[in-house]
C-alpha positions in Angstrom: -57.6 57.7 25.7 -58.9 54.7 27.5 -56.3 52.0 28.2 -57.6 48.5 28.6 -56.1 46.4 31.4 -55.4 42.9 30.5 -56.2 40.6 33.4 -54.3 37.4 33.8 -56.7 34.5 33.5 -56.2 31.4 35.6 -54.5 30.9 38.9 -51.0 31.9 40.0 -48.5 30.0 42.0 -48.0 31.4 45.5 -44.8 33.3 46.2 -43.8 31.0 49.1 -43.8 27.4 47.8 -45.4 24.8 50.1 -47.3 27.4 52.1 -50.7 26.3 51.0 -50.1 22.6 50.0 -51.5 20.2 52.6 -50.7 17.1 50.6 -47.7 14.9 51.4 -45.3 13.7 48.8 -47.0 10.3 48.6 -50.4 11.8 48.3 -49.2 14.1 45.5 -47.6 11.1 43.6 -50.9 9.2 44.0 -52.8 12.1 42.5 -50.3 12.3 39.6 -50.7 8.6 38.8 -54.5 8.9 39.0 -54.6 11.9 36.7 -52.2 10.2 34.3 -54.4 7.1 34.2 -57.3 9.4 33.3 -55.4 10.3 30.2 -54.0 13.8 31.0 -50.6 15.0 29.8 -48.0 16.2 32.2 -48.8 19.9 31.6 -52.5 19.2 32.2 -51.7 17.3 35.4 -49.6 20.2 36.7 -52.5 22.6 36.0 -55.1 20.4 37.7 -52.8 19.9 40.7 -52.3 23.7 40.9 -55.9 24.8 40.3 -58.0 22.1 41.9 -55.8 20.6 44.6 -53.8 23.7 45.6 -50.4 22.1 44.9 -48.4 25.0 43.5 -45.3 23.0 42.6 -44.9 19.3 42.3 -41.1 19.6 42.6 -41.2 21.4 45.9 -43.7 18.9 47.4 -42.2 15.6 46.0 -38.6 16.5 44.9 -39.4 15.1 41.5 -40.9 16.4 38.2 -44.2 14.9 37.0 -42.4 13.1 34.2 -40.1 11.5 36.6 -43.0 10.2 38.7 -44.6 8.8 35.6 -41.4 7.2 34.4 -40.8 5.5 37.8 -44.3 4.0 37.6 -43.9 3.1 33.8 -46.7 5.4 32.7 -44.8 7.4 30.2 -46.3 7.3 26.7 -44.6 5.5 23.8 -44.1 8.7 21.9 -43.1 11.8 24.0 -45.8 14.3 24.5 -44.1 17.2 22.8 -43.5 15.1 19.7 -47.1 13.8 19.8 -48.4 17.4 20.0 -46.3 18.3 17.0 -47.7 15.3 15.1 -51.2 16.3 15.9 -50.5 19.8 14.5 -49.0 18.3 11.3 -52.1 16.0 10.8 -54.4 19.0 11.2 -52.3 21.0 8.8 -52.4 18.2 6.2 -56.2 18.0 6.5 -56.4 21.7 6.1 -54.2 21.6 3.0 -56.2 18.8 1.4 -59.2 21.2 1.5 -57.3 24.4 0.7 -54.7 23.5 -1.8 -53.6 27.0 -2.6 -52.9 28.1 1.0 -49.2 29.0 0.6 -48.8 30.2 4.1 -50.0 26.9 5.5 -47.7 25.0 3.1 -44.7 26.9 4.4 -45.9 26.4 8.0 -46.2 22.6 7.4 -42.6 22.5 6.0 -41.3 24.3 9.1 -43.4 22.0 11.4 -42.2 18.8 9.7 -38.6 20.1 10.0 -39.2 20.6 13.7 -40.7 17.1 14.1 -37.6 15.6 12.5 -35.3 17.6 14.8 -37.2 16.6 17.9 -37.4 13.0 16.7 -33.6 13.0 16.1 -33.1 14.1 19.7 -35.4 11.4 21.1 -33.6 8.7 19.0 -30.3 10.0 20.4 -31.5 9.7 24.0 -33.1 6.3 23.2 -36.7 7.4 23.9 -37.5 6.4 20.2 -36.2 3.4 18.2 -33.3 4.0 15.8 -35.7 3.2 12.9 -38.2 5.9 13.7 -38.9 8.2 10.8 -41.5 10.9 10.3 -44.1 10.0 7.7 -47.4 11.9 7.2 -49.5 8.7 6.9 -47.8 7.2 10.0 -48.4 10.4 11.9 -52.1 10.1 11.2 -52.2 6.6 12.6 -50.1 7.6 15.6 -52.4 10.5 16.3 -55.5 8.4 16.0 -54.0 5.8 18.3 -53.0 8.5 20.8 -56.5 10.0 21.1 
């Protein structure tokens, strides 16, 4: 019987942090700000820094997370990225269900997703990242996603 090896796509962080990074903390922060202004999310910024610039860990080179660097420079988005990604999923599911009204699995998935959106939003209201009056609404989510693109 032939067993198929699964290769790991992408790059890996080096075992010894800082061994390959030739960028100073200030240079790394400038790169983060440049990538954020280009419209990348924090996870995408981390992947670009790792794969293209050889910076395996922003925390070891700067002492701060990417989100902290963005927050210090007032570049954090109005709606947190994880919530925005969930809203994008919900909008896509709503569009799917408008075309496929009998898709029961997707209806259940949408119920679970909307529940998760409400839980995450409740957290962000509690930590004052969102206003007290923020509520999830499918139509508002469409507008937010269109604005966020």
